[in-house]
C-alpha positions as CSV (number, residue, x, y, z in Angstrom):
1,M,44.0,-3.5,15.9
2,A,41.1,-3.6,13.4
3,F,43.4,-4.1,10.5
4,S,45.3,-6.9,12.3
5,L,42.1,-8.7,13.1
6,W,40.8,-8.6,9.5
7,V,44.3,-9.9,8.4
8,I,43.9,-12.9,10.9
9,L,40.3,-13.5,9.7
10,A,41.4,-13.5,6.1
11,L,44.1,-16.1,6.9
12,V,41.9,-18.2,9.1
13,V,38.6,-18.3,6.9
14,P,39.3,-19.3,3.4
15,A,37.9,-17.2,0.7
16,A,35.6,-20.0,-0.5
17,Q,33.7,-20.0,2.8
18,L,32.9,-16.3,2.7
19,P,29.6,-15.4,1.4
20,P,29.7,-13.9,-2.1
21,P,29.4,-10.1,-2.2
22,A,25.7,-9.0,-2.6
23,P,24.9,-8.0,-6.2
24,P,24.0,-4.4,-6.6
25,P,20.2,-3.7,-6.5
26,P,18.7,-3.7,-10.0
27,K,18.3,-0.2,-11.4
28,T,14.6,0.3,-12.0
29,D,13.4,3.0,-14.4
30,S,10.1,3.5,-15.9
31,K,11.1,2.1,-19.2
32,S,11.7,-1.4,-17.9
33,L,8.5,-1.6,-15.7
34,E,5.8,-4.0,-16.5
35,K,3.5,-3.2,-13.6
36,S,3.2,-0.4,-11.1
37,P,0.7,1.4,-9.0
38,Y,1.4,4.5,-11.1
39,F,0.6,5.1,-14.7
40,A,0.6,8.1,-16.9
41,F,0.0,9.6,-20.3
42,V,1.4,13.0,-21.2
43,D,1.3,15.0,-24.5
44,R,0.7,18.6,-25.4
45,E,-3.1,18.3,-25.3
46,Y,-3.9,15.9,-22.5
47,I,-2.4,14.4,-19.4
48,F,-3.9,11.3,-17.8
49,T,-2.7,9.7,-14.6
50,C,-3.9,6.6,-12.6
51,E,-2.6,5.7,-9.2
52,M,-3.6,2.8,-7.0
53,V,-3.8,4.5,-3.7
54,K,-4.8,1.4,-1.8
55,P,-5.3,-2.2,-3.1
56,G,-8.4,-2.0,-5.4
57,I,-8.8,1.8,-5.1
58,P,-7.5,3.7,-8.1
59,L,-7.5,7.5,-8.5
60,F,-7.7,9.0,-12.0
61,N,-6.6,12.5,-12.9
62,F,-6.7,14.5,-16.1
63,V,-5.4,17.8,-17.4
64,S,-6.8,19.2,-20.5
65,M,-4.7,21.8,-22.5
66,A,-7.1,21.4,-25.4
67,E,-9.5,24.1,-26.6
68,K,-12.5,21.8,-26.9
69,E,-15.0,20.1,-24.4
70,A,-15.7,16.5,-24.6
71,P,-17.5,13.7,-22.5
72,L,-15.6,10.9,-21.0
73,P,-17.8,7.9,-19.8
74,A,-16.2,6.0,-16.9
75,K,-16.6,2.8,-18.8
76,Q,-14.0,4.1,-21.3
77,V,-11.2,3.9,-18.6
78,Q,-9.9,0.4,-18.6
79,L,-7.4,-0.9,-16.1
80,A,-5.5,-4.2,-16.6
81,F,-4.6,-6.3,-13.6
82,E,-2.5,-9.5,-13.5
83,L,-5.4,-11.8,-14.5
84,R,-8.0,-9.5,-16.1
85,K,-9.0,-6.2,-17.6
86,V,-11.7,-4.1,-15.9
87,Q,-13.6,-1.2,-17.1
88,A,-14.6,1.5,-14.6
89,R,-18.2,1.7,-13.9
90,F,-18.4,5.2,-12.2
91,F,-16.4,8.3,-11.3
92,V,-16.7,9.3,-7.6
93,V,-16.2,12.9,-7.0
94,D,-15.2,14.0,-3.5
95,T,-17.5,16.7,-2.2
96,G,-15.6,17.4,1.0
97,D,-18.1,15.3,3.0
98,P,-16.9,11.7,3.0
99,K,-20.4,10.4,3.6
100,Q,-21.7,12.1,0.5
101,P,-19.6,11.8,-2.6
102,I,-21.0,12.3,-6.0
103,T,-21.2,9.1,-8.2
104,T,-21.5,9.6,-11.9
105,P,-21.3,7.4,-14.9
106,S,-19.5,10.2,-17.0
107,L,-18.1,13.6,-16.8
108,R,-17.1,16.3,-19.3
109,I,-13.5,17.2,-19.8
110,R,-13.6,21.0,-20.3
111,P,-11.0,23.1,-22.0
112,R,-7.9,24.1,-20.0
113,S,-9.0,22.2,-16.9
114,A,-7.7,19.6,-14.5
115,F,-9.6,17.3,-12.2
116,G,-9.1,14.2,-10.0
117,I,-11.6,11.5,-9.2
118,R,-11.8,8.0,-7.8
119,L,-12.7,5.2,-10.1
120,Q,-15.4,2.7,-9.0
121,G,-15.7,-0.8,-10.5
122,D,-15.1,-4.4,-10.0
123,F,-11.5,-4.0,-9.3
124,P,-9.5,-6.8,-7.7
125,N,-7.7,-6.1,-4.4
126,E,-4.4,-5.5,-6.1
127,R,-1.8,-2.8,-5.5
128,D,-0.3,-2.9,-9.0
129,L,-1.7,-2.3,-12.4
130,H,-0.4,-3.9,-15.6
131,G,-1.9,-1.3,-17.9
132,V,-4.3,1.5,-18.3
133,V,-6.1,2.6,-21.5
134,V,-8.4,5.6,-21.8
135,E,-10.8,5.6,-24.8
136,F,-11.4,9.4,-25.5
137,E,-12.6,11.3,-28.6
138,G,-12.1,8.3,-30.9
139,E,-8.5,7.5,-29.7
140,D,-7.0,5.0,-27.2
141,F,-4.6,6.8,-24.8
142,K,-2.2,4.1,-23.4
143,L,-0.6,5.0,-20.2
144,V,2.8,3.9,-19.2
145,P,4.0,2.6,-15.9
146,L,6.1,4.9,-13.7
147,T,8.3,4.5,-10.7
148,S,7.1,6.2,-7.4
149,F,9.9,8.9,-7.9
150,D,9.0,9.5,-11.6
151,F,5.3,9.8,-10.8
152,E,5.9,12.2,-8.0
153,N,8.2,14.3,-10.2
154,L,5.6,14.3,-12.9
155,A,2.9,15.4,-10.3
156,L,5.0,18.3,-9.2
157,K,5.5,19.5,-12.8
158,V,1.8,19.2,-13.7
159,N,0.9,21.2,-10.5
160,R,2.9,23.9,-11.9
161,L,1.2,24.1,-15.3
162,N,-0.6,27.5,-16.0
163,L,-3.9,26.4,-17.4
164,G,-4.6,30.1,-18.4
165,S,-1.4,30.4,-20.5
166,P,-1.9,31.5,-24.0
167,D,0.8,29.1,-25.3
168,F,1.7,25.9,-23.3
169,A,5.0,25.7,-25.2
170,D,6.7,27.8,-22.5
171,D,5.4,25.6,-19.7
172,W,6.7,22.5,-21.6
173,R,10.1,24.1,-21.9
174,V,10.3,25.5,-18.4
175,L,8.9,22.4,-16.7
176,K,10.8,20.0,-19.0
177,L,7.8,17.8,-19.6
178,E,8.2,14.9,-21.9
179,V,5.7,12.9,-23.9
180,L,4.7,9.7,-22.1
181,G,2.5,6.8,-23.5
182,T,0.9,6.5,-26.9
183,R,-2.4,7.5,-28.5
184,E,-3.9,6.0,-31.7
185,P,-7.3,5.7,-33.3
186,V,-9.6,3.2,-31.7
187,R,-9.7,-0.1,-33.6
188,R,-13.0,-1.6,-33.8
189,F,-13.7,-5.1,-35.2
190,R,-16.6,-5.2,-37.7
191,R,-18.5,-8.2,-38.4
192,R,-19.4,-9.0,-42.0
């Protein structure tokens, strides 16, 4: 019965009147993204991530696999939105009491450590970022946009890192971590 109904409809309704088939949804991978709520940088020394958890509210995480300690001022974390770039002003550390977070203009990235904080600044009420750059130790770390799936996958891998490991090469191999983003010396313009 269903087959004969389809045959009758096919004869009655000319093909030109049928709506065209819907195109397949575009495949989105992290390499083709220009904006996203999720950004990350990964190499064998540092991992930085930035996530817009709500419009205008970014969370910043880092993992240091380095053997040295270094300061990171909040103003050296720059977020790019559709119309402007904004430097963070403060890091906001959750103390467990939502009424009493700690607000600080800088923090120290300690050897073999991981930490997550909220960024505070004059951020627009937007959900997507167009770029994230962290100036740290004389280098610009440029984070790349990720899909939600890729970001969650990275978070699962990072949470399994053993910061007490004598050699992170094993962790990289077992967790199948890949380098994401770029790092290059900070370029400063000099006036003559």
